[in-house]
N, C-alpha and C positions, 0 to 999 in steps of 0.2 A: 773532759776526756773528749777525744776525737773519734767517734764512731763506736760501733760494737767491740767488746773485749772478746778474746778467744780463751777457751778453757781447755787444758791439757788433760787428758785421762787414758785410762786403758780400756780397751774394748772388753766387756765382760764375757764375750763369746769366744773370741780367739786371742785375746791378751795384746793386740797390737797397739803401740801409741797412736792416739788419735787426737784431733783437736775439732772444737765445734764452737758455734756463737754463744757466747754467754746470753741467757735468757730464752735459748731454743727449748722447745718442747719436744721436739723429735729428733733423734740421732740415727744416722746411717753410717755404719762402718764401709770403709772404701776397700777394706782388705777382704772380709769375709762376707759383705753383703747384708749383714745383720741390721734390722730396722727395730729400734728400741725407743721406749718411752722414757723420757727424763721426768723424773718426779719432783715434787717440790714447788709447782705453780702455786701463787698466793701464799707462799712462804719465804722468809728472807734466808736465802741459801749464803753459806759462808765458804769463802776461798782464801788462799794465801799466795804469796810470792816470796820465795826464798832468795837471800841476797846473793848477788854475783860479785861482791866486792869482799876480799878477805879483810880480816881484823888489822893486819899489818898496813894494807893500803888505805883502809879507813882512817888509822892513825896518821899516816902522812898527809892525807887530805885535811885532818883537822889541825895538824901543825902549819899548814900552808895558810889556812884561814886564820890561824891565830896571829901570824906575822903581819897579815893585812889588816886584820879588823881589830885585834885586841892584842897590841904589842905590850910585851913584859909579861904576858901570860904564859904558863907551860902546861903541857898535856900531863894530867895525873893518871887517869885511867880511861878506858872506853869498853863499852860493853855492847852487845846487840839486843835490840828490842824489836817487838812488832807491834804497830799501832793500827787500830781498827778504823776503816773508814766505810761510811755508807755509800752505796752507788744507786741513784735513782734513774730509772728510765720509764718513759711514757709519752703519751701524746697530749699535747695542750692545743686546745681550740679556744678561739675568743672572736668577739666582734670588734672590728676595727673601724673607726670612723675616717671617711675619706671625703675630701672636698670634690664636689663635682664641677665639670667644666662650666665656665661661665656661659651663660645664655646671651643671645641677641636681644635687644630691646623689645623686638616683637614677640620672641618667644617667652620672655620674662612676664610681659603683660598678660599673655594668654595663661601662662602658668598661674599667675595671682588671680586671674577671672575665675579659673577653674577651683582654686582652694576657696574663694569667696563664695562661690556657689555651693561647694560641699558645706561650707560653714553655715549658710542661709538653710540648707537642707537638714541641718541638725546634725551633722558630722564633724563641725569645727573642732570639738575636743580630741578628735582621732587624727587631725592633719597637723603635720609637722611642717612649720613654715620656714625652716631652715634649709638652705640649699646644699645638704650634705647626705651621703650615704653610708650605710654600715655595711661591711663586707665580712663574711664569716671565713676566717682563715684557720690553719692548723699547722702544727710543726712537731717534730720529734724532740723530746727534751732528754739530755744526758747531764747529770750531775752528779758530783761527788763532794762529800765533805766528812770531816772528822767526826768520829762516833765516841770520843772519850773527852773527859775534862782535860784539856791541854792547851793552855793559851798561849801559843808560840807563833809569832808571825812567820809566814811562809809555809805553816803546816796545814792551815784550814782545809785546802784542797789538794788531791793527789795531782791535778793538772793532766799532764799526758804521761806521767810516770808509769802508771799501771798498763799503759797501752804498749810499752816496750816489749814485755814479756807476756806469754800465755798464763793464765791463772791457773792454780793447782787446787784440787778439792781439799778442804780444810782438814788437817790433821793436827788437833792440839798436842798430842803427845811428842810429835816429831818436832813441832816449833818450841815447846818448852825445853827440848834438849839443846835448841840452838840458842835460845835467849829468852827474855821476859816478855810476857804478853800484857799489853795494857788492857785494862777492863773496858767493857762497853758500858757507857753511862747514859748515853743518849737514847731514849726509848723509841721503838719501832714507830709509835703513833707520832711521835715529835718528828722523826726523821722523814716520815711520809708526808708532814705538814710542810716541812723545809722543801722536800723535793717537788711537791705540787704548787709551791708558792710562785706566783708570776707577777709581772708587772701589769697593771691595768685591774680594774675592778670586773670586767666583763669577760671572764675566763672560765673554762672548765677543764679540769684534768682528766683524761681518759686513759685507762689501762696502766696506771702507775704501779711499778713493781721496784721492790729494793733487794739489794744484795749487801754482803758485809765483805770487805777485802782487808786482810792483815798484811801491812806492808812493811819491810825491814828498814829500820834506821839504827845506826850506831849512835849511842849517846857518848859524847866525849867529854869528861869533867875536866875543867881547866882552871887553874889557881893562879892568882898574884897576890901573895901576902894573905890577908883574911878575905879578899874579894874571891869571888868564883863565878864561873860561866860555864853553861852546858851547851855543846854544839850538837846538832842533830844532822848527821852525815847519811845521805842516801845511800842505801845499801846495794842499789843497782848502779847508779850513774857514778857515785862518789862525790858528788857536788854537797856543799854544806847548805842545808835546806832553810835552816833557821837557828836561832840562838836563844837562850834563856839566861838572863843574868841572876843565876843562883844555882844551886845544886838541885837536880830532880832525882827523887828516889825511885828507883826502879821497883815495880809491883813485885811482890812475893808471889811464888806459884799458888794457884787457886783452883780448887776443884769443884764440882758441882754444876757448873755452867753447862746449860744444854744449847748446842748449836745444830741448826737444820742444814744438811749436807745432801747434794743431789745423789740420787741412785737411780739404776736403770731397770726398766721392766719391760717384759715382752709387749709388743704393740699388737694386742688382739682384740677383738670385740668381745666384751664380757658375755654377750648374749649368744652368739653364734660360733664364736671362736676364729673367724676369718681375720686376716690381717686388716688393719685399719690404714687409711691413707697416711703418708707420712710427709707433710709440710712442716718445717721447723717453727714457723709463727703461729700455727694454729693451737687454740685453747679449747676448742670444741671440735671433735672429730666425728664424722658420720660413716657409717659402716654401708659399703656399696652392696653387700648381700643382703642384710635385713634392714638397712634404712635406719636403724637406731642412732641416735647422737648421744656422745658422751662427753662430759665435761672433766677435764683434769682438775682435781682438788687434793693437794697434799700428795699422798701415795696412793690415792684412790681414783677410779674413773666412776663418776655418776651419771645415770641416765638423765637426759633433758628432754622433756616433751616436745616433740616437733612435727610439723606438717609439710606436705608437699603440694604445691599447686601443678595443675595439669600442663603440659606441654602442648603447643599447637599440632593438630592432626596433619600427618603427612611429613613433618619436619625431620629430617635424618638425625640420628642420635650424635653425629660428628659434628652437626651445626648447633648443637645446644650446649650451653653450660649452666648448671644449676648454683645460682649465687645465694648465700644465705642472707636473710633480713630478720630484724627483730621488729615485730609488729605490736603496737601499743595503742590502746583507745585513748582519744583526746576528749576531756570533759573540762567544761568551764561553766561557771555561773554567768557568764557574760557572753553573748553570741560572738563568735569568731567570724570575720568577714571571709565570705566565699567557701566556708566550710559548714557542712550539715552538722546537725546535734550529735549524730553517731560517727563522727569522723575518726580515722585512725591515722596514725602515723608509721611509716616503714623506715627504719634506720639501717642502713648497711652494716652487716656483721663481718664483711670481708675487708682486708687491708687494701689500701689504695695508695698510689704514688702521688696523688694531688688531692688534698683533702676538700679543695674548692669544688673540684668535679662530683665528689662525693656528696657534698652538701646539695649541690645542684639536682643531683639525681634524687635524693629523698625530698626535696621541696617540690620537685615536679610531681612525684607520685603522690605527694600530699595534696596538691591541686586537683590531680586528675580523679582521686578517690576510685581507683579500679576496684570492681568487686572481689571479695575473698572467696577463693574456691579452693577445696582440698580434694585429693585423690588418694587412693592406697598407693603405698611405695611400689615401685616396679624394680624387682631385684636386678642387679646389674648396672643401676643408674649411678653414675659418679657424681658426688655432691661435693662441692668446695667445703673446706673447713672454715670455722670461724676465727677471727682475730680478737673479738670483742665478746665479752660475757653481757648478760642482759642488764645488769646494773649500771654497766659501762655506756651501754646504748641508751638507757634511760637519761643519763647525765647529757649526753651528747644531744638527745631529743630536746631537751630544754632549751638549749640554745638555738636549735634549728627552729623551734616555735617562735622564739623572739625575733629571729631573722624573718621568718614568714611575716610576722604583724608589722615590722619595720617595711617590708616591701609593700604592704597593704596601706601604709600612710601614717602608722602610728608612731608616735614620738618614742624615743628610747626609753624615756622615764616611764610612759604610760605602758609600753610593752612589757616592762619588767614588772609592773604592778599587777597586771591582769592575771588573776589566779587561774592555773591551769593544772589539771590532775592527768597525769599519764598512767594508764592502766598497766598491770602485769605484763612485762614482756613475753611475747610468745615467738617462738622461732620457727620460721618457715623457709623452705627452699623455693626459689622463683626461677623458672627456665628462662633463660635469655638466647635470642637467636644470633648467631654470628653473621653479620651481614657486612662485608667488606673489612673495614678497620674498627667497626662497632659491635658491641653487644646490645641488642635491641629487646625491651621488655615487650612482649607481643601483644598486651591488652591495651597499652597506651602508646607504642611507638616510640618511648623514651629509650635513649640509648647513652652508653657510656664507652669511651675509647677503650679498646680491648687491651692497650699496652699500658693503661692505668690500673688494672686489676691485677693484683699480684697474687 
């Protein structure tokens, strides 16, 4: 699929027909201005797409395909069905090996002398003699794949089919009146493993989520004597997407299956009742009135313990932006170069348009090790929401530490084997000062371009 999908729904406040991006946590109605929380985070929400093609039009498409691909066959019957597809979306970050530029003979000799000195000083086991560098990269993954046992070429993936029309909130009773529903036979666990699978061994999936989409296909049964073939006609485009050289039995109506569907709830702070901030990508929201942080989980908002670092004295509020980080202690049986025994890692919890800069910010703070400070929350302070939960930040942190060790001269094999324990993630909001085109962390002077922060 190319890019995010859209979901069509009715605003529960005014009834207007609205659309929003699939995977959003927050919804704002353009008609009545209501701000609502979309429940279902960390659940596999189910949607459907209704056919745009009539049964006679699908039959005509099947007949055309028979003339071209299966001469002598005739169309015997045609019936509508809905086939389930999993959709996975998330961030994948990985370490990528790159060749460094060739050095001059003089620089190469100097480099080798430095490495020999390090070896004689007892650090040879930690020095990589290869002239390569490892770069931490990241990208957004969008995948879809069939969720039922149906081995038909051309049907494994939806491709861009589902991007043509907005998704509708799943209504099994409505679909069963229209046609047959194929059962979901692929477990959510296996589907998540398929979604998170990536080329290369040094990768980590961040923030992976699943949804389920029922897509319409007409099954056209065709015969030629004793031989039979079933054509799958796309219920939206009218194209024949695949064929199976035998008759396929449509599944009988089945009850008892439980599907998770999205619902809307008022976006209010459970503690003080005031409105919470409304950014669609946030999975943890912070109340600007009482300072409490809330994580969406299913149909509940659970409080997350959080702290706030002090802002520099005399800095105007309009020059400050409080960005969320997950802080974890870093422990290892082996001394980590350049880090104290009580080191900690700060992993950004906010979304960025460039993962490389996010990683650079985290590694810069790791090297500087600014002291941790906490102050009581000041009512009225606007806090950015979080795009990653604690466990996702911990997964990202493991790769960040390997990247750090590589920059300190460790080989990739050695860096991956060093036992490192990351403590329980603690959420903290850190004030950054707007200076020109950057947000600057006041204790270290480290900055990130403001247009990279979403």
